C-alpha positions in Angstrom: -11.9 -185.8 -7.2 -8.4 -187.0 -6.3 -5.5 -186.8 -8.8 -3.1 -189.8 -8.6 0.3 -190.2 -10.1 1.5 -193.7 -10.8 4.3 -195.5 -12.5 3.5 -195.3 -16.2 3.0 -195.4 -19.0 -0.6 -196.7 -19.3 -0.9 -200.4 -19.1 1.4 -201.1 -16.1 0.6 -203.3 -13.1 0.6 -200.0 -11.1 -2.3 -198.7 -13.2 -4.2 -201.9 -12.6 -3.6 -201.6 -8.9 -4.7 -198.0 -8.9 -8.0 -198.9 -10.7 -8.9 -200.9 -7.6 -8.6 -197.8 -5.4 -9.9 -194.9 -7.5 -13.5 -193.6 -7.4 -15.3 -192.9 -10.6 -14.4 -189.2 -10.5 -10.7 -189.7 -9.7 -7.9 -189.3 -12.3 -4.8 -191.3 -12.7 -1.8 -189.7 -14.4 1.2 -191.8 -15.5 4.8 -190.7 -14.7 8.1 -192.1 -16.1 9.4 -193.5 -12.9 8.8 -193.8 -9.1 10.8 -190.7 -8.3 8.7 -188.6 -10.7 5.5 -189.9 -9.4 6.4 -189.1 -5.8 7.8 -185.7 -6.7 4.4 -184.9 -8.3 2.9 -185.2 -4.8 5.6 -183.1 -3.3 5.1 -180.3 -5.9 1.3 -180.4 -5.6 0.7 -181.6 -9.1 -1.3 -184.4 -7.7 -2.8 -185.3 -4.3 -1.5 -188.8 -4.0 0.8 -191.3 -5.8 0.5 -195.1 -6.1 3.8 -196.9 -6.4 5.1 -200.4 -5.9 7.0 -201.2 -2.7 7.4 -205.0 -2.5 7.1 -208.1 -4.5 6.6 -211.6 -3.1 9.3 -213.0 -5.4 11.8 -210.2 -6.0 11.5 -208.5 -2.7 11.7 -204.7 -2.2 11.4 -201.9 -4.7 14.5 -200.1 -3.6 13.7 -196.8 -5.3 10.4 -196.5 -3.4 12.1 -197.2 -0.1 14.8 -194.7 -0.7 12.4 -192.0 -2.0 10.3 -192.3 1.2 13.3 -192.1 3.5 14.8 -189.0 2.1 13.6 -185.7 0.7 10.5 -183.8 1.6 8.4 -186.1 4.0 5.6 -188.2 2.5 3.4 -190.7 4.3 1.7 -193.9 3.2 -2.1 -193.6 3.6 -3.2 -197.0 2.0 -2.0 -200.1 0.4 -3.3 -202.8 -2.0 -1.9 -206.0 -3.4 -2.2 -207.3 -7.0 -1.5 -210.8 -8.3 1.0 -210.5 -11.1 0.9 -212.6 -14.3 3.0 -211.9 -17.4 2.6 -212.5 -21.0 5.0 -212.4 -24.0 3.8 -210.0 -26.7 5.1 -208.9 -30.1 3.9 -207.4 -33.4 1.5 -209.3 -35.5 4.2 -210.7 -37.9 6.7 -211.9 -35.3 7.0 -215.5 -34.4 8.3 -216.9 -31.2 11.3 -218.6 -32.8 12.3 -215.4 -34.5 12.7 -213.2 -31.4 16.3 -212.0 -30.8 15.6 -209.1 -28.4 13.0 -209.1 -25.6 12.5 -206.1 -23.3 10.9 -205.8 -19.8 11.2 -204.2 -16.4 13.9 -205.9 -14.2 11.4 -207.4 -11.7 9.4 -208.9 -14.6 12.4 -210.3 -16.3 13.5 -211.9 -13.0 10.1 -213.5 -12.5 10.2 -215.0 -16.1 13.7 -216.4 -16.2 12.7 -220.0 -16.6 10.5 -219.2 -19.6 13.2 -217.0 -21.2 15.9 -219.7 -20.7 13.6 -222.4 -22.2 11.8 -220.5 -25.0 14.2 -217.6 -25.7 17.6 -219.0 -24.9 19.5 -216.8 -27.5 17.4 -213.6 -27.1 19.1 -210.5 -25.6 17.1 -209.1 -22.7 16.7 -205.3 -22.6 15.7 -203.8 -19.3 13.2 -200.9 -19.3 11.7 -198.5 -16.6 8.3 -200.4 -16.7 6.7 -203.3 -18.4 4.4 -201.0 -20.2 7.3 -199.0 -21.5 8.7 -202.2 -22.9 5.4 -202.9 -24.8 5.3 -199.3 -26.0 8.8 -199.6 -27.4 8.0 -202.8 -29.2 5.0 -201.3 -30.8 7.0 -198.6 -32.4 7.7 -198.9 -36.2 11.4 -198.6 -35.8 11.8 -200.7 -32.7 14.9 -202.8 -32.2 13.0 -205.0 -29.7 11.2 -208.0 -31.1 9.0 -208.7 -28.1 8.1 -207.6 -24.6 7.1 -209.2 -21.3 4.3 -207.2 -19.6 0.8 -207.4 -18.3 -1.8 -208.6 -20.8 -3.6 -205.2 -20.7 -0.4 -203.7 -22.4 -0.9 -205.8 -25.5 -4.3 -204.5 -25.9 -3.2 -200.9 -25.2 -0.4 -201.0 -27.8 -1.9 -203.3 -30.4 0.4 -206.3 -29.9 -0.1 -209.9 -30.2 0.2 -212.3 -27.2 2.5 -215.1 -28.1 2.5 -216.9 -24.7 0.5 -216.3 -21.5 1.2 -217.0 -17.8 4.9 -217.2 -18.3 6.0 -216.3 -14.8 8.0 -218.7 -12.7 5.7 -218.4 -9.7 1.9 -218.6 -10.2 1.4 -216.9 -6.8 3.5 -213.8 -7.3 2.0 -210.7 -5.7 3.1 -207.1 -5.6 2.2 -204.7 -2.8 1.5 -201.1 -3.8 1.2 -198.1 -1.5 -0.7 -194.8 -1.8 1.5 -191.9 -0.7 0.5 -188.4 0.2 1.8 -185.3 2.0 1.6 -185.6 5.8 -1.8 -184.7 7.2 -4.6 -186.4 9.0 -3.9 -190.0 9.5 -6.3 -192.8 8.4 -8.4 -194.0 11.4 -7.3 -197.2 13.2 -9.1 -200.3 12.0 -7.7 -203.0 14.1 -5.8 -204.4 11.2 -3.2 -201.7 10.5 0.4 -201.3 9.6 2.9 -198.6 10.6 5.9 -197.9 8.5 9.2 -196.2 9.6 12.7 -195.2 8.4 15.0 -195.6 11.3 18.5 -193.9 11.3 21.0 -195.1 13.8 23.8 -192.8 15.1 27.4 -194.0 15.1 27.5 -197.7 14.1 28.3 -200.0 17.1 27.7 -203.6 18.1 24.1 -204.3 18.9 22.7 -201.2 17.3 20.0 -203.1 15.4 19.4 -205.2 18.5 18.6 -202.0 20.5 16.0 -201.0 17.9 14.4 -204.5 17.8 14.4 -204.7 21.6 12.3 -201.5 22.0 9.7 -203.1 19.7 9.8 -206.6 21.1 9.4 -205.6 24.8 6.2 -203.7 23.8 4.8 -206.6 21.8 5.2 -204.8 18.4 5.7 -207.3 15.7 7.6 -206.4 12.5 6.3 -207.6 9.2 9.1 -206.1 7.1 12.7 -204.8 7.6 15.2 -203.7 5.0 18.6 -202.0 5.4 19.3 -199.2 2.9 22.5 -197.1 2.4 22.0 -193.5 3.5 24.2 -192.2 0.7 26.5 -190.4 3.2 29.4 -192.8 3.1 30.3 -196.4 2.6 28.9 -198.6 5.5 26.3 -196.0 6.7 22.8 -197.5 6.7 19.3 -196.9 7.8 16.4 -199.3 8.3 13.0 -199.2 6.7 10.5 -201.3 8.6 6.8 -202.1 8.8 5.3 -202.9 12.1 1.9 -204.2 13.1 -0.5 -201.7 14.6 -1.3 -198.0 14.4 0.5 -195.1 15.9 -2.5 -194.4 18.1 -2.1 -197.9 19.7 -0.4 -197.4 23.1 2.2 -200.0 22.5 3.1 -198.7 19.0 3.2 -195.1 20.1 5.3 -196.0 23.2 7.8 -198.0 20.9 8.1 -195.0 18.5 8.8 -192.7 21.4 11.6 -195.1 22.6 13.1 -195.3 19.1 13.1 -191.6 18.7 15.1 -191.4 22.1 17.8 -193.9 21.1 18.1 -193.2 17.3 19.7 -190.4 15.4 16.4 -189.9 13.7 13.1 -191.7 13.0 10.9 -190.8 10.0 7.3 -191.7 10.4 6.1 -193.1 7.1 2.5 -193.6 8.0 -0.2 -195.8 9.8 -2.7 -197.3 7.4 -5.0 -200.4 7.0 -3.4 -203.6 5.8 -4.5 -205.0 2.6 -4.7 -208.5 4.0 -6.8 -207.3 7.0 -4.8 -209.4 9.4 -5.0 -208.3 13.1 -1.8 -207.7 15.0 -0.2 -210.6 16.9 0.0 -208.7 20.2 -0.4 -210.5 23.5 -2.8 -209.5 26.3 0.1 -207.9 28.3 0.6 -205.4 25.4 -2.9 -204.3 24.9 -3.9 -200.7 25.2 -5.8 -201.4 28.4 -2.7 -202.9 30.0 -0.6 -200.0 29.0 -3.2 -197.6 30.4 -3.4 -199.5 33.7 0.4 -199.5 34.1 0.6 -195.7 33.4 -2.1 -195.0 36.0 -0.1 -197.1 38.5 3.1 -195.1 37.9 1.2 -191.9 38.1 -0.2 -192.9 41.5 3.3 -193.8 42.7 4.6 -190.3 41.7 1.7 -188.9 43.7 2.2 -191.1 46.7 -1.2 -192.8 46.2 0.1 -196.3 45.5 2.8 -198.8 46.4 
């Protein structure tokens, strides 16, 4: 049995994503925010956490990136993606044209702006820590919110009526979630893997990012994601969170990480794990493991005077 923490309360998209991964005997425990969910892993309350990291419309989940880059180390061991559809829900007696206050998570609100502008132009938007939290607050007898934007499952969980369905601005919105655990044995390479890193440069200088990208590019390591985040030390001091194709056991990826460790102030390894989309890396023949092995043997023979 594995105990998982996730962004709660019950009825969030995170719970729906976790349900895709859990075995029958596993247990999911809701936490109030991403920080609390990850700290539950650090403290040993649970073995793993499932948290959102990226949305196809709104981009990164900044708190997840920051929590992975700082504090006691954690690593990503798996990922999954979930199509995201939103509904407007309220108590049984509330009509659409009577709504004056609607609550939701910031990412959900941002993905339903056209609907809000068209159908709720005079409603005040209240931002909450999760979509399920918004639904939970609306369901309370003394709630000041008239309605919530959340997943349809939240309406069922909290006894609310759905006033409008599929209200998102983008029908193809998808959120990527990651499973995070304490460092340990890595998932085996599958041939369609992703490696995540937090890279800290030293003193800022012209070409600092180019130096990092060059070490990856010359080894044929393709990035699928890169985001700069403030370190919190001082204004203008940033690190980079990035996802690269491949697994750390791949020669080209391992060689690139070694080079980054050499030129950067610090590199935090955030995990190598199977990609949810199962896409193979876009490496070329010259950056295959066999090519790296042949080149290494040639250099070794040169050092031993056995080759020219």
